[in-house]
C-alpha positions in Angstrom: -14.8 -4.9 41.8 -16.1 -2.8 38.9 -19.7 -4.0 39.2 -21.9 -6.7 40.6 -23.7 -9.0 38.1 -27.0 -10.7 38.9 -29.4 -12.3 36.5 -33.0 -11.2 36.4 -35.9 -11.9 34.1 -37.7 -9.1 32.4 -41.3 -10.2 31.5 -41.5 -11.2 27.9 -37.9 -10.2 27.1 -34.4 -11.6 27.3 -32.7 -12.6 30.5 -30.1 -9.9 31.2 -27.8 -9.2 34.1 -28.6 -6.3 36.5 -26.0 -3.5 36.4 -25.0 -4.2 32.8 -24.5 -1.2 30.6 -27.7 0.4 29.2 -26.7 -0.3 25.6 -26.0 -4.0 26.3 -29.4 -4.3 28.1 -31.2 -2.5 25.3 -29.6 -4.7 22.7 -30.7 -7.9 24.5 -34.2 -6.5 24.8 -34.4 -5.3 21.1 -35.0 -1.8 22.3 -32.3 0.2 20.5 -33.7 3.1 18.4 -32.2 3.5 14.9 -31.5 6.8 13.1 -29.2 8.1 10.4 -27.1 11.2 9.6 -25.5 12.3 6.5 -24.7 11.3 3.9 -20.9 11.9 3.9 -20.5 14.2 0.9 -16.7 14.8 0.9 -15.4 13.1 -2.2 -12.2 12.1 -0.4 -14.2 9.7 1.8 -15.0 6.9 -0.5 -13.8 3.9 1.5 -14.6 4.5 5.2 -13.0 1.7 7.1 -12.7 2.9 10.7 -14.6 5.2 13.0 -14.2 6.3 16.6 -15.6 9.1 18.8 -13.2 11.8 19.9 -12.0 12.4 23.5 -10.8 16.0 23.2 -13.7 16.4 20.7 -16.5 14.2 22.1 -19.0 15.6 19.5 -16.7 14.5 16.6 -16.2 11.2 14.8 -12.7 10.4 13.6 -12.7 8.3 10.4 -10.3 7.1 7.8 -10.2 5.4 4.4 -9.2 1.9 3.6 -6.0 1.0 1.6 -5.1 3.3 -1.2 -5.4 6.6 0.7 -2.6 8.6 2.3 -1.9 8.6 6.0 -4.7 10.9 7.1 -7.8 11.0 9.2 -11.0 13.1 9.0 -13.2 14.7 11.7 -16.9 14.4 11.1 -19.6 16.2 13.1 -22.9 14.6 14.1 -24.4 15.5 10.7 -21.5 13.7 8.9 -20.0 17.0 7.7 -16.2 17.1 7.5 -14.8 19.6 10.0 -11.1 18.9 9.4 -8.6 16.7 7.5 -5.4 15.8 9.3 -2.3 14.2 7.8 0.0 12.1 9.9 3.6 13.4 9.4 6.4 11.0 8.5 4.4 7.8 8.1 2.7 5.9 5.3 -0.6 4.0 5.0 -0.4 0.4 3.7 -3.8 -0.8 4.8 -5.4 1.3 7.6 -8.4 -0.7 8.9 -9.4 0.7 12.3 -9.0 3.6 14.6 -9.4 4.4 18.3 -9.1 7.4 20.5 -8.1 7.1 24.2 -7.6 9.7 27.0 -4.4 11.6 26.9 -2.0 12.4 29.7 -4.0 15.3 31.0 -7.7 15.7 31.5 -9.6 16.6 28.4 -6.8 15.5 26.0 -6.9 12.5 23.7 -4.6 10.3 21.7 -5.5 9.0 18.2 -4.4 5.5 17.2 -4.6 4.5 13.5 -4.2 0.8 12.9 -2.3 -0.3 9.8 -3.2 -3.9 10.3 -4.8 -5.0 7.0 -3.1 -7.8 5.1 -5.3 -9.4 2.5 -2.3 -11.4 1.1 -1.1 -12.4 4.6 2.4 -11.4 3.6 3.4 -8.6 6.1 6.2 -9.4 8.5 4.9 -6.8 10.9 1.9 -4.4 11.3 1.9 -0.9 12.7 -0.1 1.3 15.0 0.4 5.1 14.6 -0.5 7.4 17.5 -0.6 11.2 17.8 -2.1 13.7 20.1 -5.8 14.5 19.2 -6.0 18.0 17.7 -8.8 20.4 18.5 -11.5 20.5 15.8 -13.6 23.5 15.0 -17.3 23.0 15.7 -18.3 25.2 12.8 -16.9 25.5 9.4 -14.1 23.3 8.2 -10.5 23.7 9.1 -7.8 23.8 6.4 -5.9 20.6 5.9 -3.4 20.2 8.8 -0.3 18.1 9.3 0.1 16.4 12.7 3.6 16.3 14.0 5.0 14.0 16.7 3.5 10.8 15.2 4.8 7.7 17.1 5.0 4.2 15.5 4.4 1.0 17.3 5.5 -2.2 15.5 3.6 -5.5 16.1 4.3 -9.0 15.0 2.2 -12.2 15.3 3.6 -15.3 17.0 2.2 -17.6 14.3 2.7 -15.9 11.0 0.9 -13.1 9.2 -2.8 -12.5 9.5 -5.3 -10.2 7.9 -7.1 -8.0 10.5 -9.6 -5.1 10.6 -10.4 -4.9 14.3 -8.3 -3.1 16.9 -9.0 -1.4 20.2 -7.3 -0.6 23.5 -8.6 -2.0 26.8 -9.2 1.0 29.1 -8.8 -1.2 32.2 -5.3 -2.4 31.3 -4.2 -0.3 28.3 -3.6 -3.6 26.4 -3.7 -3.6 22.7 -6.3 -6.0 21.3 -6.3 -7.2 17.6 -9.0 -9.6 16.2 -8.1 -11.3 12.9 -10.4 -11.6 9.9 -11.3 -14.5 7.6 -13.5 -13.9 4.6 -15.0 -17.3 5.1 -16.1 -16.4 8.7 -15.7 -19.2 11.2 -13.0 -19.1 13.9 -10.5 -16.2 14.1 -7.8 -15.3 16.7 -7.8 -12.7 19.5 -4.3 -11.3 20.1 -3.0 -9.1 22.8 0.0 -6.9 23.5 0.4 -5.8 27.1 0.2 -2.0 27.3 1.2 0.7 27.4 3.5 0.4 24.5 6.6 2.6 24.1 7.1 4.7 21.0 9.2 2.9 18.4 8.8 -0.5 20.2 8.4 -3.8 18.4 6.1 -6.2 20.3 5.1 -9.8 19.6 1.4 -10.2 20.1 0.2 -13.1 22.2 -2.7 -15.2 21.1 -5.2 -15.2 24.0 -8.3 -16.8 22.5 -10.5 -17.5 19.6 -13.7 -15.9 18.4 -16.0 -18.3 16.6 -18.9 -17.2 14.4 -20.8 -19.2 11.7 -19.1 -19.7 8.4 -19.8 -17.4 5.4 -18.8 -13.9 4.2 -21.6 -12.3 6.3 -19.6 -13.3 9.4 -16.3 -11.9 8.4 -15.2 -9.5 11.2 -14.6 -6.0 10.0 -14.5 -3.8 13.1 -14.9 -3.7 16.9 -14.7 -1.3 19.8 -14.8 -1.3 23.6 -16.7 1.3 25.6 -14.7 4.0 27.5 -15.6 2.4 30.9 -14.6 -1.1 29.7 -18.0 -2.6 30.3 -19.2 -3.3 26.8 -17.6 -4.7 23.6 -19.1 -4.5 20.1 -18.0 -6.6 17.1 -19.4 -6.0 13.7 -19.3 -8.2 10.6 -20.6 -7.6 7.1 -23.9 -9.1 8.2 -24.3 -8.3 11.9 -23.5 -6.2 15.0 -22.9 -8.2 18.2 -22.8 -6.6 21.7 -21.0 -8.3 24.6 -21.2 -7.7 28.3 -17.9 -7.6 30.2 -18.3 -8.7 33.8 -16.1 -7.4 36.6 -12.5 -8.6 36.6 -13.0 -10.3 33.3 -10.5 -10.2 30.4 -11.6 -9.0 27.0 -11.2 -12.5 25.5 -13.2 -14.1 28.3 -16.0 -11.6 27.7 -15.9 -12.4 24.0 -16.4 -16.1 24.9 -19.9 -15.3 26.3 -23.1 -15.1 24.3 -23.6 -11.7 22.7 -26.8 -9.8 22.0 -27.6 -8.5 18.5 -27.9 -4.8 17.7 -29.8 -3.5 14.7 -28.0 -4.1 11.4 -28.4 -1.1 9.0 -28.5 -1.6 5.3 -25.0 -0.8 4.2 -23.2 -1.6 1.0 -20.0 -2.8 2.7 -20.1 -2.1 6.4 -16.6 -2.0 7.9 -16.8 0.3 10.9 -18.4 0.5 14.3 -17.9 2.5 17.5 -19.6 3.7 20.7 -20.5 7.3 21.3 -18.8 9.0 24.2 -21.3 7.9 26.8 -21.7 4.4 25.3 -25.4 5.0 24.9 -25.3 4.6 21.1 -23.5 2.6 18.4 -22.5 4.1 15.1 -21.8 2.2 11.9 -20.8 3.4 8.5 -20.0 1.7 5.1 -17.5 2.0 2.4 -18.6 3.7 -0.7 -19.4 7.3 -1.8 -22.2 9.2 -0.1 -22.7 6.8 2.8 -24.6 7.8 6.0 -23.8 7.3 9.6 -26.2 4.9 11.2 -27.0 5.1 14.9 -28.5 2.5 17.3 -29.3 4.4 20.5 -30.6 3.6 24.0 -34.2 4.9 24.2 
C-alpha cells in the first residue's frame, strides 16, 4: 500500500489524516503561506490558460495561451521571466486549455502534454492531446524560438456527446488520462478517463467514471486541475476557489474527488484559469489570463 491513513485531531485545527501530504495538511489547517512572482511581461502571454512544472527542468514552469494562439508553449522561470518559446511542429491549436509534464522514458527526461480540449460551443466530434519530449531550457537569458519535432497526437472522444473542458492531468499511478468537464453555471460536471498509456495516433473513447459536484454559479466553474507527482494529492481550481483533495492508498482519482476537500488560499486574479503543484508538491501555483499577470504561490511553511 502507498500509505496508511489514520485520523488525528490537531488542537484547535481541522481533523486531518496522518501521513497525508504536507500541502494537503497545511491546506486543511489554513497554514499555507502566500507569495507572488512576476509579473509576466512577455506581450505574447496575454491569455495564460495552463501551467505545469517541468520534469527535465524542475525550476521552470511550462505555460500556454488560451484559444487564438498558435501551437506553442513557453518556459517561465521562478521570477515569471520567459526563458524559451517552443512551437509544436505539424499541429494546430483550436482551444488549448491545460498542460501537464510527466517523466520520460529515461531518468531526468520529461514529456509535455498540451490539452486541446476546450469546446465552448460543445460542437467538437473529438478533442486532442499533443505530446512531445520536454526540451532543455536555459537557466539564464532567453533561448531563441525553437520548433519541437516529433509531436504525437492522441485523439479522444466522449461517450455522451461533446463537452467543454479545461482540466486534464495524467495519473502517475496508472498513466490514465483524466479529463474533468466545465459548466459556466457550476454545479455537477463529469470526470472522464482513458486507460493509459495511449499510443501515438490512437483514437480513444473516454469512459465516464464519476461526477464532481460544486455549488452553482460562475465562481464554481472548473478551470484547471493537477495531481502531484507522487499521486497523493489532487488540486482543482475554479474562478472563485482552489480545492485540495487527499488521495488515500489504492484509491482512484474519481473516488478521491468524491471526498471533502480543503481550501487553499485564493489569490486575487482577473480570470484565474491555471493551477499546478511544484516539483516536490510543497507549493501550489496559480496564474490568471490577462496581460502582466503574476504567478501566485501557496506554500507549505
